[in-house]
C-alpha positions in Angstrom: 0.0 0.0 0.0 1.3 3.5 -0.9 0.7 6.2 1.6 1.1 9.9 1.3 3.1 9.9 4.4 2.1 13.4 5.4 3.0 14.9 2.0 -0.5 16.2 1.1 0.4 19.5 -0.6 1.6 18.0 -3.9 -1.5 15.9 -4.4 -3.5 19.0 -3.7 -1.5 21.0 -6.2 -2.1 18.3 -8.8 -5.9 18.3 -8.2 -6.0 22.1 -8.5 -4.0 22.1 -11.7 -6.2 19.3 -13.1 -9.5 20.9 -12.1 -8.9 24.7 -12.5 -6.1 24.6 -15.0 -7.5 22.0 -17.4 -10.9 20.6 -16.7 -12.8 23.9 -16.5 -11.2 25.6 -19.4 -11.5 22.5 -21.7 -15.1 22.0 -20.7 -15.8 25.7 -21.4 -14.2 25.3 -24.7 -16.5 22.3 -25.4 -19.5 24.4 -24.3 -18.6 27.4 -26.4 -17.4 25.8 -29.6 -18.6 23.1 -31.9 -16.2 20.6 -30.4 -18.9 19.8 -27.9 -19.1 16.4 -26.1 -15.6 15.2 -27.1 -14.1 18.2 -25.3 -15.9 17.1 -22.2 -14.4 13.6 -22.4 -10.9 15.2 -22.8 -11.6 17.5 -19.8 -12.6 14.6 -17.6 -9.6 12.6 -18.7 -7.2 15.5 -18.2 -8.7 16.2 -14.7 -7.8 12.6 -13.7 -4.5 12.0 -15.5 -2.7 15.2 -14.7 -3.0 14.9 -10.9 -2.0 11.3 -11.1 1.2 12.2 -13.1 2.1 14.9 -10.6 1.6 12.6 -7.7 3.6 9.7 -9.3 6.4 12.2 -10.1 6.5 13.3 -6.5 6.5 9.7 -5.3 9.3 8.6 -7.7 11.6 11.5 -6.7 11.4 10.3 -3.1 10.9 13.8 -1.7 7.7 12.7 0.0 9.9 10.7 2.4 11.6 13.9 3.7 8.2 15.3 4.6 7.1 12.1 6.1 10.2 11.9 8.3 9.5 15.4 9.7 6.1 14.1 10.9 7.1 10.6 12.0 10.8 10.6 12.7 13.3 8.0 11.5 12.6 4.4 12.3 14.3 3.2 15.4 14.1 6.5 17.3 
């Protein structure tokens, strides 16, 4: 099981970018142009994929461990 380990800011940033940076503008584009429903599918996909990529990137860099250690301490303390 993968835990955030106290690093909750980056998943929040990912959700904000996905929702306000991509989903709303793309959905508005679909509403205001002839693109229509396909733009809504792209908006929903972008709103899900972008936060996932940001969170995976943060996990793979290992920087979340530093945040976790500030809250939990090092094992064996």
